[in-house]
Steps between C-alpha positions, in 0.01 A plus 500: 500500500636840407424801730508869415653649821482865402128555551341763728245245622502120511247326275475177302482525124283331234726187482422427866126556445499273192669223696287536819171664398295210641658568844384864489126446464423648844704821446326829424540655157644850452725724294875537535662816357854459370696822453829539315693724260249431226197602705249296692302190426206354686483119514232275644620310811407277789546648851625214719485546878759228584708303256747232620800448267832317507799676341835326503373247756397790733129509588355858510155647509408810303213709639272723298674418171374573148512232231473643149254307285605661168833550333651842573743549209721279292806517728329308779494156342806382695378628838266328748507782756614855569656539842531832683824570678472470877609810687 
């Protein structure tokens, strides 16, 4: 799994949704706004209250995470998630 680690907010991208959409049936549906140098784009998403994941054999739980249910540009095909830097 490839991660984009330069994001302002953590969210899971279309590839994650496509692989796990059946697991997200209880999540609420919303809109996620992506903003960058080229402007902004609104993408439908699922708002997930609690999402357990395992990354590099380390179990974590994401809280209040968005999962994009539509592609958001052509450069995202290699990425499963965008991770915000922890401060």
